N, C-alpha and C positions, 0 to 999 in steps of 0.2 A: 108265891110266884115272883121271881126276881125280874126286874125290868132293867134293860140296859140304858145307860146314860147317853145322852146325845153328844156328838162331837160337833163343835161349831167350826165351820170353815168360812174364812173370809177371802173374798176375791176382789182385787183392785184391777179393773178391766181397762186396758188401753187399746189403742189401734192395733199394735203389733204383738202384745203379750198380756198375760194375766199374772199378777203376783198373787200367790196363794199362801195362806197361813191357817193354822188350826189351833184350837184350844179345847181341852176337855172340860166338862161341867164338873169342876171340883174346886173347892176353896183353895186359892193360891196356885192354881194350875198355871203352868207357863205356856205362853204363846210360842208356837214352833213354826218357823218359816219353812214352807215346803218348796220354795223356789218359784220359778215361773213356768208357764206353759204357753203354747201358741194359741192364737185366737181362731184358727180355722175350725170349721164345724167338726166336732168330735174329738179335738185334741185334749180337752179336759176330761173326756169320758174315762180314759184309762186311770187317771189319778183318782177320780171320784169312785170308780169301782174298787180300787185298792183301799180307799178309806172306808167305803161301805163294808168291806169284808172284815175290817177291824172294829167298827162301831156302827150300830144301827140304833137310832136314826141319825142321819146327818142333817144338820141345819146349816144351810148356805146363805150367807149374806154377802152382797156385792155392792160395790160402788162403780158405776159406769156412766160415762158421758154419752154423747150422741153416737160416737163411733163404736162403743162396746156394749151398749144396752142389749141389743138382740143376741149378741154372742153369749153374754152372761145368762140371759133367760133360757137359751137353748141348753146350756150346761145344767141349769137347775131342773130340767125335766127328769134328770136321773136321780134326783134327791127327794127327800121327804118333805122339805120345806125350803122356801127361798124368799128373800125380800131384798128390796133396794131402798136406800135412803133417798129422799127427794134431792134433786139437783141443786 
């Protein structure tokens, strides 16, 4: 039984936008910038659905200050895992 490797997605959350990048779990894999998305509720959902269709599971890690913490957490509901480094 083959298991799919996770895709790691990093989100840097700001008041007006989220910068998004991804890297596969492979030795020497390159980090790929996926651009930015808005911070309104649901704006990152489309991107996360597209990524989920290419790789399951997704592991989302985000850095968010007081303005973006709730926005990032709501985006992580659509993923299999999520975490945030301490402020």
